[in-house]
C-alpha positions in Angstrom: -16.5 -33.2 -3.1 -15.0 -30.1 -4.7 -13.0 -28.1 -2.1 -12.8 -24.5 -2.4 -9.4 -22.8 -1.3 -10.4 -19.3 -0.6 -6.7 -18.3 0.1 -5.7 -19.7 -3.3 -8.5 -17.7 -5.1 -7.5 -14.6 -3.2 -3.9 -15.0 -4.1 -4.5 -15.5 -7.8 -6.7 -12.4 -7.9 -4.4 -10.2 -5.9 -1.1 -11.1 -7.9 -2.6 -10.7 -11.3 -0.5 -7.5 -11.6 2.6 -6.4 -9.8 2.4 -5.2 -6.2 4.4 -1.9 -5.6 4.6 -2.0 -1.9 3.0 -3.2 1.3 0.3 -0.4 1.1 -0.7 -1.6 -2.3 -0.8 -5.1 -1.2 -3.1 -4.3 1.6 -5.2 -2.3 -0.8 -5.5 -5.1 -3.3 -6.3 -7.7 -0.5 -9.1 -5.6 0.8 -10.5 -4.9 -2.7 -10.4 -8.6 -3.9 -11.9 -9.8 -0.6 -14.9 -7.4 -1.0 -15.3 -8.8 -4.5 -15.8 -12.4 -3.3 -19.1 -13.8 -4.0 -20.8 -14.7 -0.6 -21.5 -18.2 -1.9 -17.6 -18.7 -2.0 -17.3 -17.7 1.6 -20.3 -19.7 2.7 -19.0 -22.9 1.1 -15.6 -22.4 2.5 -17.0 -22.0 6.1 -19.2 -25.0 5.6 -16.2 -27.2 4.4 -14.2 -26.3 7.6 -17.0 -25.7 10.1 -15.7 -28.6 12.4 -12.2 -27.2 12.5 -13.7 -23.6 13.2 -15.9 -24.9 16.0 -12.9 -26.6 17.7 -10.8 -23.3 17.3 -13.7 -21.5 19.0 -14.0 -24.0 21.9 -10.1 -23.7 22.4 -10.5 -20.0 22.5 -8.1 -19.6 19.5 -5.5 -21.7 21.4 -3.8 -25.0 20.2 -6.5 -27.3 18.9 -4.7 -29.5 16.4 -4.8 -32.5 18.7 -8.6 -32.3 18.4 -8.8 -32.6 14.6 
């Protein structure tokens, strides 16, 4: 199955041009995240649903031993 790496896609889009400073980076991250097609986000969530559920059950604490 083809895996989507949302962070890789976001990084590629954000760094297409040079970042001036931290404010510019934040602006670009927000802009590019908003441009994501919902299907990309849905597929990413579905691919890691098990890990997300374990994280929720651990209330954000350490859950690596459960994977």
